[in-house]
DSSP file (Angstrom, degrees, kcal/mol; ACC not computed):
  #  RESIDUE AA STRUCTURE BP1 BP2  ACC     N-H-->O    O-->H-N    N-H-->O    O-->H-N    TCO  KAPPA ALPHA  PHI   PSI    X-CA   Y-CA   Z-CA
    1    1 A X              0   0    0      0, 0.0     2,-0.6     0, 0.0     0, 0.0   0.000 360.0 360.0 360.0 136.6 -186.1  149.7 -137.4
    2    2 A X        +     0   0    0      1,-0.1     0, 0.0     2,-0.1     0, 0.0  -0.817 360.0 179.3 -96.9 118.3 -183.5  150.3 -140.1
    3    3 A X        +     0   0    0     -2,-0.6     2,-0.3     2,-0.1    -1,-0.1   0.224  45.3 112.9-102.4  12.5 -184.0  148.3 -143.3
    4    4 A X  S    S-     0   0    0      1,-0.1     2,-0.2     0, 0.0    -2,-0.1  -0.623  70.3-115.8 -83.5 143.9 -181.0  149.7 -145.2
    5    5 A X        -     0   0    0     -2,-0.3    -1,-0.1     1,-0.1    -2,-0.1  -0.503  28.6-118.1 -76.4 147.9 -178.1  147.4 -146.0
    6    6 A X     >  -     0   0    0     -2,-0.2     4,-2.3     1,-0.1     5,-0.2  -0.267  31.6-101.4 -73.6 169.4 -174.8  148.2 -144.4
    7    7 A X  H  > S+     0   0    0      1,-0.2     4,-2.1     2,-0.2     5,-0.1   0.903 125.5  49.8 -60.1 -41.2 -171.8  148.9 -146.6
    8    8 A X  H  > S+     0   0    0      1,-0.2     4,-2.3     2,-0.2    -1,-0.2   0.913 110.2  49.8 -66.1 -40.4 -170.5  145.4 -146.1
    9    9 A X  H  > S+     0   0    0      2,-0.2     4,-2.1     1,-0.2    -2,-0.2   0.878 110.8  50.1 -64.9 -37.7 -173.9  143.9 -147.0
   10   10 A X  H  X S+     0   0    0     -4,-2.3     4,-2.2     2,-0.2    -1,-0.2   0.884 109.9  51.0 -66.4 -38.3 -174.1  146.0 -150.2
   11   11 A X  H  X S+     0   0    0     -4,-2.1     4,-2.2     2,-0.2    -2,-0.2   0.907 111.2  47.2 -66.1 -41.7 -170.6  144.9 -151.1
   12   12 A X  H  X S+     0   0    0     -4,-2.3     4,-2.7     1,-0.2     5,-0.2   0.896 110.4  53.3 -64.4 -39.8 -171.5  141.2 -150.7
   13   13 A X  H  X S+     0   0    0     -4,-2.1     4,-2.5     2,-0.2    -2,-0.2   0.915 109.2  48.9 -61.2 -44.0 -174.7  141.8 -152.7
   14   14 A X  H  X S+     0   0    0     -4,-2.2     4,-2.3     2,-0.2    -2,-0.2   0.922 113.1  46.3 -63.9 -43.4 -172.6  143.3 -155.6
   15   15 A X  H  X S+     0   0    0     -4,-2.2     4,-2.3     2,-0.2    -2,-0.2   0.925 114.1  48.2 -66.0 -44.1 -170.1  140.4 -155.6
   16   16 A X  H  X S+     0   0    0     -4,-2.7     4,-2.6     1,-0.2    -2,-0.2   0.904 113.0  48.5 -64.5 -41.8 -173.0  137.8 -155.4
   17   17 A X  H  X S+     0   0    0     -4,-2.5     4,-2.6    -5,-0.2    -1,-0.2   0.915 112.0  47.6 -64.8 -44.0 -174.8  139.5 -158.3
   18   18 A X  H  X S+     0   0    0     -4,-2.3     4,-2.2     2,-0.2    -2,-0.2   0.883 114.0  48.3 -65.4 -38.8 -171.8  139.7 -160.5
   19   19 A X  H  X>S+     0   0    0     -4,-2.3     4,-3.0     2,-0.2     5,-1.0   0.926 112.9  46.9 -66.1 -44.8 -171.0  136.1 -159.8
   20   20 A X  I  <>S+     0   0    0     -4,-2.6     5,-2.5     1,-0.2     6,-0.3   0.917 115.6  45.9 -66.7 -42.3 -174.5  134.9 -160.5
   21   21 A X  I  <5S+     0   0    0     -4,-2.6    -1,-0.2    -5,-0.2    -2,-0.2   0.885 123.0  35.0 -63.8 -40.3 -174.7  137.0 -163.7
   22   22 A X  I  <5S+     0   0    0     -4,-2.2    -2,-0.2    -5,-0.2    -3,-0.2   0.763 132.7  15.2 -92.0 -25.4 -171.3  135.9 -164.9
   23   23 A X  I  X5S+     0   0    0     -4,-3.0     4,-1.4    -5,-0.2    -3,-0.2   0.803 124.4  37.0-113.1 -64.4 -171.0  132.3 -163.8
   24   24 A X  I  ><S+     0   0    0     -5,-1.0     4,-1.9     1,-0.2    -3,-0.2   0.871 116.7  50.8 -67.2 -37.6 -174.1  130.6 -162.7
   25   25 A X  H  4<S+     0   0    0     -5,-2.5     4,-0.5    -6,-0.3    -1,-0.2   0.861 110.4  50.2 -66.4 -35.2 -176.4  132.1 -165.2
   26   26 A X  H  4 S+     0   0    0     -6,-0.3     4,-0.2     1,-0.2    -1,-0.2   0.819 122.0  31.4 -72.8 -30.7 -174.2  131.2 -168.1
   27   27 A X  H  X S+     0   0    0     -4,-1.4     4,-2.6     2,-0.1     5,-0.3   0.601  92.1  91.6-103.0 -16.9 -173.8  127.6 -167.0
   28   28 A X  H  X S+     0   0    0     -4,-1.9     4,-2.2     1,-0.2     5,-0.2   0.895  89.4  44.2 -56.2 -50.3 -177.1  126.7 -165.4
   29   29 A X  H  > S+     0   0    0     -4,-0.5     4,-2.4     1,-0.2    -1,-0.2   0.902 114.9  49.1 -62.3 -41.5 -179.0  125.4 -168.5
   30   30 A X  H  > S+     0   0    0     -4,-0.2     4,-2.4     2,-0.2    -1,-0.2   0.918 110.8  49.4 -64.7 -43.5 -176.0  123.4 -169.7
   31   31 A X  H  X>S+     0   0    0     -4,-2.6     4,-1.4     1,-0.2     5,-1.4   0.879 112.0  49.2 -63.5 -38.5 -175.5  121.8 -166.3
   32   32 A X  H  <5S+     0   0    0     -4,-2.2    -2,-0.2    -5,-0.3    -1,-0.2   0.938 112.3  47.4 -66.7 -44.1 -179.2  120.9 -166.0
   33   33 A X  H  <5S+     0   0    0     -4,-2.4    -2,-0.2     1,-0.2    -1,-0.2   0.894 118.4  40.3 -63.2 -41.0 -179.2  119.3 -169.5
   34   34 A X  H  <5S-     0   0    0     -4,-2.4    -1,-0.2    -5,-0.2    -2,-0.2   0.635 101.0-134.8 -84.1 -15.0 -176.1  117.3 -168.9
   35   35 A X  T  <5 +     0   0    0     -4,-1.4     2,-0.3     1,-0.2    -3,-0.2   0.862  55.1 140.4  65.1  37.2 -177.0  116.4 -165.3
   36   36 A X      < -     0   0    0     -5,-1.4     2,-0.3    -6,-0.2    -1,-0.2  -0.830  55.1-113.8-114.2 155.1 -173.5  117.2 -164.0
   37   37 A X        -     0   0    0     -2,-0.3     2,-1.8     1,-0.1     3,-0.2  -0.638  27.0-124.2 -84.3 138.0 -172.4  118.9 -160.8
   38   38 A X    >>  +     0   0    0     -2,-0.3     4,-2.3     1,-0.2     3,-0.6  -0.435  42.5 161.3 -85.2  68.2 -170.7  122.2 -161.1
   39   39 A X  H 3> S+     0   0    0     -2,-1.8     4,-2.1     1,-0.2    -1,-0.2   0.866  74.9  54.2 -52.9 -40.2 -167.4  121.5 -159.3
   40   40 A X  H 3> S+     0   0    0     -3,-0.2     4,-1.6     1,-0.2    -1,-0.2   0.853 109.5  47.0 -68.1 -34.5 -165.7  124.5 -161.0
   41   41 A X  H <> S+     0   0    0     -3,-0.6     4,-2.2     2,-0.2    -1,-0.2   0.885 110.7  51.4 -73.5 -38.4 -168.5  126.9 -159.8
   42   42 A X  H  X S+     0   0    0     -4,-2.3     4,-1.8     2,-0.2    -2,-0.2   0.856 107.8  53.7 -66.6 -34.8 -168.4  125.5 -156.3
   43   43 A X  H  X S+     0   0    0     -4,-2.1     4,-1.8    -5,-0.2    -1,-0.2   0.917 109.0  48.6 -63.0 -43.5 -164.6  126.1 -156.2
   44   44 A X  H  X S+     0   0    0     -4,-1.6     4,-1.9     2,-0.2    -2,-0.2   0.882 106.8  55.6 -64.5 -38.3 -165.1  129.7 -157.2
   45   45 A X  H  <>S+     0   0    0     -4,-2.2     5,-2.7     1,-0.2     6,-0.7   0.891 106.7  52.0 -61.7 -36.6 -167.7  130.1 -154.5
   46   46 A X  H ><5S+     0   0    0     -4,-1.8     3,-1.1     1,-0.2    -1,-0.2   0.898 106.1  52.6 -64.8 -39.1 -165.1  128.9 -152.0
   47   47 A X  H 3<5S+     0   0    0     -4,-1.8    -1,-0.2     1,-0.3    -2,-0.2   0.846 108.2  51.7 -63.5 -33.4 -162.6  131.5 -153.3
   48   48 A X  T 3<5S-     0   0    0     -4,-1.9    -1,-0.3    -5,-0.1    -2,-0.2   0.524 115.5-120.4 -79.9  -4.7 -165.3  134.2 -152.8
   49   49 A X  T < 5S+     0   0    0     -3,-1.1    -3,-0.2    -4,-0.4    -2,-0.1   0.794  78.2 125.3  69.2  30.3 -165.7  132.8 -149.2
   50   50 A X    > < +     0   0    0     -5,-2.7     3,-0.8    -6,-0.1     2,-0.3   0.554  48.8  88.2 -92.2 -11.3 -169.4  132.0 -149.8
   51   51 A X  T 3  S+     0   0    0     -6,-0.7    -9,-0.0     1,-0.2    -8,-0.0  -0.701  96.5  16.7 -85.5 140.1 -169.0  128.4 -148.7
   52   52 A X  T >  S+     0   0    0     -2,-0.3    10,-2.1     9,-0.1     3,-1.5   0.642  80.5 138.8  77.5  12.1 -169.4  127.9 -145.0
   53   53 A X  T <   +     0   0    0     -3,-0.8    11,-1.3     1,-0.3    -2,-0.1   0.735  63.8  60.3 -64.2 -22.9 -171.1  131.2 -144.6
   54   54 A X  T 3  S+     0   0    0      9,-0.1     2,-0.3     8,-0.1    -1,-0.3   0.604  93.4  80.7 -80.8 -12.4 -173.6  129.8 -142.2
   55   55 A X  S <  S-     0   0    0     -3,-1.5     8,-2.8     1,-0.1     7,-0.3  -0.736  82.8-112.8-104.1 145.0 -171.0  128.7 -139.6
   56   56 A X    > > -     0   0    0     -2,-0.3     5,-2.2     6,-0.2     3,-1.6  -0.257  29.4-110.2 -68.8 158.1 -169.3  130.8 -137.1
   57   57 A X  G > 5S+     0   0    0      1,-0.3     3,-2.0     3,-0.2    -1,-0.1   0.864 116.8  65.2 -55.8 -37.7 -165.5  131.6 -137.3
   58   58 A X  G 3 5S+     0   0    0      1,-0.3    -1,-0.3     2,-0.1    -2,-0.0   0.758 105.6  43.9 -59.2 -23.6 -165.0  129.4 -134.2
   59   59 A X  G < 5S-     0   0    0     -3,-1.6    -1,-0.3     0, 0.0    -2,-0.2   0.158 127.8 -93.1-109.1  16.6 -166.1  126.4 -136.3
   60   60 A X  T < 5S+     0   0    0     -3,-2.0    -3,-0.2     1,-0.2    -2,-0.1   0.569  88.3 120.1  85.0  12.2 -164.2  127.2 -139.5
   61   61 A X  S   <S-     0   0    0     -5,-2.2    -8,-0.2    -8,-0.1    -1,-0.2  -0.131  75.5-104.9 -92.4-167.7 -167.0  129.2 -141.2
   62   62 A X        -     0   0    0    -10,-2.1    -9,-0.2    -7,-0.3    -6,-0.2   0.619  38.8-136.6 -95.9 -16.7 -167.3  132.7 -142.5
   63   63 A X        +     0   0    0     -8,-2.8    -7,-0.2   -11,-0.6    -9,-0.1   0.835  38.3 169.5  65.5  34.4 -169.4  134.0 -139.7
   64   64 A X        -     0   0    0    -11,-1.3    -1,-0.2    -9,-0.3     2,-0.1  -0.432  32.3-116.6 -77.0 153.5 -171.8  136.0 -141.9
   65   65 A X     >  -     0   0    0     -2,-0.1     4,-2.2     1,-0.1     5,-0.2  -0.308  30.8 -98.6 -82.2 173.4 -175.0  137.4 -140.4
   66   66 A X  H  > S+     0   0    0      1,-0.2     4,-2.2     2,-0.2     5,-0.2   0.860 122.3  52.3 -64.0 -37.0 -178.5  136.4 -141.5
   67   67 A X  H  > S+     0   0    0      2,-0.2     4,-2.4     1,-0.2    -1,-0.2   0.919 109.0  49.8 -66.2 -43.7 -178.9  139.4 -143.7
   68   68 A X  H  > S+     0   0    0      1,-0.2     4,-2.2     2,-0.2    -2,-0.2   0.914 110.4  51.2 -59.7 -42.0 -175.7  138.6 -145.6
   69   69 A X  H  X S+     0   0    0     -4,-2.2     4,-2.6     1,-0.2    -1,-0.2   0.901 110.1  48.7 -62.1 -41.0 -176.7  135.0 -146.0
   70   70 A X  H  X S+     0   0    0     -4,-2.2     4,-2.2     2,-0.2    -1,-0.2   0.879 109.5  52.4 -68.2 -37.3 -180.1  136.1 -147.4
   71   71 A X  H  X S+     0   0    0     -4,-2.4     4,-1.2     2,-0.2    -2,-0.2   0.919 112.9  44.7 -62.5 -42.9 -178.4  138.5 -149.9
   72   72 A X  H  X S+     0   0    0     -4,-2.2     4,-2.4     1,-0.2     3,-0.4   0.933 113.0  50.4 -67.5 -45.7 -176.1  135.8 -151.1
   73   73 A X  H  X>S+     0   0    0     -4,-2.6     4,-1.9     1,-0.2     5,-0.5   0.863 102.9  62.0 -60.6 -36.3 -178.9  133.2 -151.4
   74   74 A X  H  <5S+     0   0    0     -4,-2.2    -1,-0.2     1,-0.2    -2,-0.2   0.898 115.0  31.4 -57.1 -43.0 -181.1  135.7 -153.3
   75   75 A X  H  <5S+     0   0    0     -4,-1.2    -1,-0.2    -3,-0.4    -2,-0.2   0.773 125.3  41.8 -88.3 -27.5 -178.5  135.8 -156.1
   76   76 A X  H  <5S-     0   0    0     -4,-2.4    -2,-0.2    -5,-0.1    -3,-0.2   0.467  98.0-126.5-103.4  -0.8 -177.1  132.3 -156.0
   77   77 A X  T  <5       0   0    0     -4,-1.9    -3,-0.1    -5,-0.2    -4,-0.1   0.821 360.0 360.0  65.0  31.0 -180.3  130.4 -155.4
   78   78 A X      <       0   0    0     -5,-0.5    -1,-0.1    -6,-0.2    -5,-0.1   0.488 360.0 360.0 -68.4 360.0 -178.9  128.7 -152.3
């Protein structure tokens, strides 16, 4: 069994890590203290095509595989 990430999975990991380091990490404490929903962050997640990742293309989703979903969730705390 091959446990290495594919090139696409590594690219998704890089984007998720950069987003988490640059966006969610910077705002997380402030959002928690203020008790507000991060609409601007969710909009950016949509631009990155991370929203709807669990759904197949046929249903308007991104059609990502389970490993890609786990890689994204690892960095974004989904």
